[in-house]
C-alpha positions, 0 to 999 in steps of 0.5 A, a space after each residue: 390855141 388850136 393849130 390849124 392843119 392845111 395839107 394837100 388832099 383828102 386821102 391824107 386827113 385820115 392818116 393825119 388826124 389818126 397820127 395827130 389825135 385831133 379831128 378832122 374840122 381841124 384840118 383845111 384841104 386846100 383843093 386846087 390843081 394850080 398847073 392846069 389853066 389860068 392864075 392870072 396877075 392882076 386880080 384879087 382872091 375873089 375874082 381869081 377864085 371865079 376864074 379857077 372855078 370857071 376853068 376847073 368845072 369846064 374840065 369837069 362839067 361840074 356846077 360852077 357855083 359850087 366850086 366857087 362856093 367850095 373856094 370861097 369856104 376854104 379861103 374863108 377858113 384860112 382868113 378866119 384862123 386867129 392871126 397869132 394861132 399856128 399854121 402847120 402846111 403838111 405838103 410833099 415835095 413836088 411840083 403840085 404841092 409846091 405850087 399850092 404852098 405858093 398860093 398859101 404862103 401868098 395868103 399868109 405872107 405878113 401874118 404874126 403868128 408862127 407858120 410851120 411846114 411839116 414834110 410830108 413823104 409821098 406813100 407810104 407816109 411813115 411816122 406823121 407824128 415824127 413828122 410834125 415833131 421835126 416840122 420847121 417855122 417859115 416865113 411865108 412870102 408872096 414871091 413864088 405866087 407872084 412868078 406863078 402868075 406873071 404873064 412871062 414864064 421867065 420868072 418862073 426861073 427865079 424860083 427853083 421849084 418851079 422848074 418842072 413847070 417850065 417843061 409843060 411851055 411847048 417845046 420850041 420844036 414839036 410844040 408838045 409839052 412834056 406831059 403831052 410828048 409822055 402821052 404820045 409815047 404812051 400810045 405809040 404802039 396802040 390804044 391803052 385803057 385809061 389806067 394803063 395811060 396814067 400809069 405809063 405817064 406817071 412813071 416818068 415823073 420823079 417826085 410823082 406829081 400828076 393826078 389821073 384826071 390831069 393826064 385824061 384832061 391833057 389827053 383831050 387837049 391833044 385832039 386831033 393827035 389822039 383820039 377819044 379812045 386813047 389811039 393815036 392819029 396819023 397826025 400824032 404820029 407824025 408829031 411823035 415822029 419830029 415831022 410835024 409840030 403840034 398847032 398851038 392851042 388856046 390855053 393858060 399855064 399859071 399867068 401865061 396865055 398861050 395859043 393864037 393871038 397870044 405872045 408865043 412862048 416856048 421851052 428851049 430844052 437845049 438852053 433850058 430856058 423859056 424863049 419868046 418866038 417871032 
């Protein structure tokens, strides 16, 4: 039976189809950005698709109906693949992909057919055919996705691959997430153009996992610490210097709702664990 190849983005599709000598319609691109915005517990897959479509289009000024249609089409393709046919998951080892894998494994948990993991190297990709031949069978589990959706970020401690996600909680002292601090530090010596801002932030991430759209969206969220021209304001300089804290804003990270009126969770870098503030 035909293998359904699931991967993390459009960029690799051409290389993958050429290496495997398959048609593009045998590849399912799992388009999502699960480190940005709400992924709440207690809702079904269609309602979650609605929530995600609403958040993502609010970020991009796109059409919510179009985003929802794409999510539904993606979900339907995965669900429609014959239950005894193989699903091959082509994903890199980084936070962006581990979150996607958590969602896909949740959808495939209990499936009778084989589910395999192909370790997709970061560019340069190397021999993709050899990577496929070295794939290993996995038993999909809902555990990681349930942890991501928990309203208590301490659940993430049980998923080693979510260690980097924990640092995107506000720091207990500054109120900045790790990426937010990296943005402020990149602007310390003056404004920079968008491409330089992204490069300066991304160079601190090993393995790389950030996309430029994420960095620009987070920079926009830093108002009034950062202007739209990517320049530090006096308030931003004070937070970076440690003489002030970043005021909390209403936002979601996975299943954790942060901000005014919500439970105050923060990241304690010394204890290396999330803490709830009084």
